[in-house]
C-alpha positions in Angstrom: -72.4 18.8 22.0 -75.7 18.2 20.2 -74.3 16.1 17.4 -72.3 13.7 19.7 -74.1 13.9 23.1 -77.7 15.0 22.2 -77.2 17.7 24.9 -79.8 20.2 23.7 -82.4 17.3 23.4 -81.6 16.2 26.9 -81.8 19.7 28.4 -85.0 20.7 26.6 -86.8 17.4 27.5 -89.1 17.5 30.5 -87.7 14.5 32.4 -89.9 14.9 35.5 -92.2 12.0 34.4 -89.6 9.5 33.6 -88.3 7.0 36.2 -84.8 7.6 37.6 -83.5 4.4 35.9 -84.4 5.7 32.4 -83.0 9.2 33.2 -79.7 7.6 34.4 -79.4 5.5 31.3 -79.9 8.5 29.0 -77.6 10.6 31.2 -74.8 8.1 30.6 -75.1 8.4 26.9 -75.3 12.2 27.0 -72.3 12.4 29.4 -70.1 10.1 27.2 -70.9 12.0 24.0 -70.4 15.5 25.7 -67.2 14.3 27.4 -65.8 13.2 24.1 -66.5 16.6 22.4 -65.2 18.6 25.3 -62.0 16.5 25.4 -61.5 17.0 21.7 -61.5 20.8 22.1 -60.3 21.5 25.6 -57.6 20.3 28.0 -59.1 20.8 31.4 -57.2 20.9 34.7 -58.1 21.6 38.3 -57.2 25.1 39.6 -56.3 23.8 43.1 -54.4 20.5 43.6 -55.6 19.8 47.1 -58.4 17.4 47.8 -61.8 18.9 48.4 -62.5 19.2 52.1 -58.8 19.9 52.9 -57.8 23.1 54.7 -55.9 25.5 52.5 -54.2 28.9 52.9 -54.5 31.6 50.2 -51.5 33.5 49.2 -51.7 37.3 49.5 -52.8 38.8 46.2 -54.5 35.6 45.0 -56.5 35.9 41.8 -60.2 36.3 42.5 -61.1 35.2 39.0 -59.6 31.8 39.9 -60.6 31.5 43.6 -64.1 32.5 44.9 -64.4 33.1 48.6 -67.6 32.0 50.3 -68.8 31.9 53.9 -67.7 34.4 56.5 -65.7 36.6 54.2 -63.9 39.6 55.9 -61.0 41.9 55.2 -58.4 39.6 56.7 -54.9 39.6 55.1 -54.1 35.9 56.1 -56.9 33.9 54.5 -57.4 30.2 55.1 -60.4 27.9 54.8 -61.7 24.7 53.6 -61.5 23.8 49.8 -65.1 23.1 48.8 -64.5 22.9 45.0 -61.1 22.6 43.2 -62.2 24.7 40.3 -61.5 24.0 36.6 -59.4 25.8 34.0 -58.8 25.3 30.3 -55.1 24.7 29.8 -55.5 24.4 26.0 -58.3 25.5 23.7 -58.8 24.2 20.2 -62.1 25.5 18.9 -63.2 25.3 15.3 -63.4 28.5 13.3 -66.9 29.8 13.1 -68.0 30.6 9.5 -70.6 33.4 9.3 -73.3 31.9 7.2 -77.1 31.9 7.1 -78.6 29.6 9.7 -75.7 29.8 12.1 -78.2 30.1 14.9 -79.5 26.6 14.2 -78.3 24.3 17.0 -79.7 21.2 15.4 -81.8 21.0 12.2 -85.2 19.3 12.3 -85.1 15.8 10.8 -87.8 14.5 8.4 -87.7 10.9 7.4 -89.1 10.2 3.9 
């Protein structure tokens, strides 16, 4: 994420003093690079197929790690509500093997131009 999207640089930078236009321009570059990296390692799909804002019914025994209940949650057996976020899941994961070596905590080395 750092090498392709300069993600750590962006997050660590205090952007409060920059105009919105400059932040937006940088955000596009960071977004594009990070999206490329995520796409090369993960296949991501929505957990729920319905559109956000649509009314949905939850099946008995639904997986609470995949569906988070908010609002007026009670012990009802027939649960229905409005989908506020579709959720995301990784359907495929292809991460590189981490090699245990000195300096593995370095996220991005300092650069010195000579």
